[in-house]
Residue, then its C-alpha position, 0 to 999 in steps of 0.5 A: x773246505x781247506x783246515x785252518x792253518x797252523x803251520x805258520x812257517x809256512x805261511x812265511x816261506x810261501x808267500x800266502x796271502x793273508x787278511x788282516x782283520x784287525x783295526x787299521x791302528x793295530x795294522x799301521x803299528x805292525x804287519x806282515x809283508x803283503x797282508x791286506x787290512x780288511x778290518x771288520x771295525x774302524x778304530x773308532x768302531x774297536x774303542x767303542x766296543x772295547x769300552x763297552x767290554x771293559x764297563x758291560x762285559x763281553x756280551x754287550x761288547x758283541x751286541x755293540x759290535x753287531x749294531x755298529x757293523x749291519x746293514x749297509x756297513x756289513x755289505x760293504x766290508x762282506x764285499x771286500x772280504x769275498x773281492x780277497x777270498x774270490x783273488x786269492x783262493x789260497x789265503x787265510x785271514x787271521x786277527x789278533x789271537x785268532x778268536x772272535x773276530x776271525x770267527x765272526x768274519x768267518x761266519x759271516x762269509x759262510x753266510x755269504x756261501x763261502x768257507x774261509x780259513x783263518x790263522x789258528x792263534x792270529x797275529x800274536x801267534x805269527x809275530x811270536x813265531x818270527x820274534x823266535x826265528x830271529x832269537x834262534x838264528x843269533x843262538x844257532x847260526x855263524x854271522x859275519x859283518x862287513x866293515x868299511x870306510x864311507x862310500x867303499x860299497x858295502x851294500x854292492x858287495x853284500x847284495x852280491x852274495x846269497x847269505x846276507x841280511x840286508x839291514x839298510x834293505x829291510x829298514x829302507x835306509x842307507x845308515x848315515x846322516x845322509x841315509x833317508x830315502x824318498x820314501x818312508x821306513x817301515x814300521x819297527x814291528x813291520x822291519x823286525x817281520x820283514x827281517x825274520x821272514x828273510x832269516x826264515x826263508x834262508x834258513x829253510x834253504x839250509x843257510x847257517x851263515x849270515x853276513x851283514x853290514x856293520x851297522x849302529x844300534x839303529x837303521x834310521x829310525x829301525x832299532x836293529x833286534x836287542x839280541x842280535x845288535x849285542x851279538x854284532x859287537x862280538x862277531x867277526x869283521x871283514x873289512x872293505x877297502x877302496x880308493x878315495x876317488x872311487x869312494x867319492x864317485x860312489x857317494x855321488x851316485x848314491x847320495x845324489x844322483x840315485x837319490x833325487x831320482x828317486x825324489x823325482x819319481x815318487x814326487x814328480x819333475x817339478x816337486x821332485x829336485x826341490x824336495x831333493x835340495x831340502x833333505x839334503x841340507x836338512x841331513x847336513x844340519x843334522x850333523x852340525x853340532x858334530x861338525x862345529x860351526x865354521x865347518x858346518x857353514x863351510x860345507x854347506x856353503x859348498x853344498x848350496x852351490x853344489x844344490x843350485x847348479x845341480x837344480x838349474x842345469x842338471x850338472x852335479x860336479x860341484x857336488x864332489x867339493x863338500x863330499x870331499x870334505x866330508x868324508x876327510x873332516x868327518x866320517x874317515x877320523x870316525x871311522x879310522x877310529x872305529x877301526x882301531x878300536x874293533x882290530x881285533x875282530x877283524x879276520x880279512x881286508x881287502x877290496x870288493x873282489x876280494x873281500x867277495x871270494x873271501x866271503x863266499x868261500x867262508x860261507x862253503x867252508x860253514x857249509x861243508x861244516x869245515 
């Protein structure tokens, strides 16, 4: 039999299959990428056992648990665990602390002739490791931010680098008022876990310098870990520049053409287009107060006309009208103010190719210890 796992880093470095025995409500609040939730108890069963534990103690709670998960219910869950172990003979199971629930499932599997190891310390130990991974990186690694006006293609540049930490990718959000995707964002803990695993893997490859986009405290609904965000207020900054025309076209591509395609891929051709249009209108409404009444009405009219034409004929050219207005009147003044406030931290400015090459050379110098 394989021994229980104590080398927690290897679980994440090697993408080891994980079977999560916690109740669905625990799993939904936070889990690990690729982990499969095959709970010992449902949310309702767990609640009953918890109440019994508080009122009558552990022995009574265990007895109630066995009473609730018995007969056909027990067999159904055992079948699901058995299927997982057969499909993933190299995996592990875990509960919250690697305690009673893991032991019970291991025991039932053993009765069925299956020896399957658990993660020592369970979810709590793995979560602690990942929290510490991010904290230690902030303390010991070098970080540089990439900033720039909206639409300069910061993500395009970052994704060409080996040492990027893609906050927007992990958050499934583009980071702006219009940045919401067709699919949902992860839970906060899932976002933090995915980011930490990314850091863990890159540090294991010998990477000691990371490049991040200059983000706010939250990316959509996902909050950047506090220690990292605090560091981002002082990290050096590289400023990406591009022409106004290129920026308009890039926004048209990302926020109109590609986002509409996402909605259609997720919701189908008939529902996807109208849902995309609804999302765009809501995104503009979300910044209504900051735009002011007159400007909002003007841009909203342009957006409505563009969406109607796009849904009718597929022509997206009218979208340039509200994009240009929003950039000139809202985003550019805001970013110009931010650049002025951060001017002392800007160590380089250039176009996409220049910034990419500068950051590659910067990482090489750090690697050589220069």
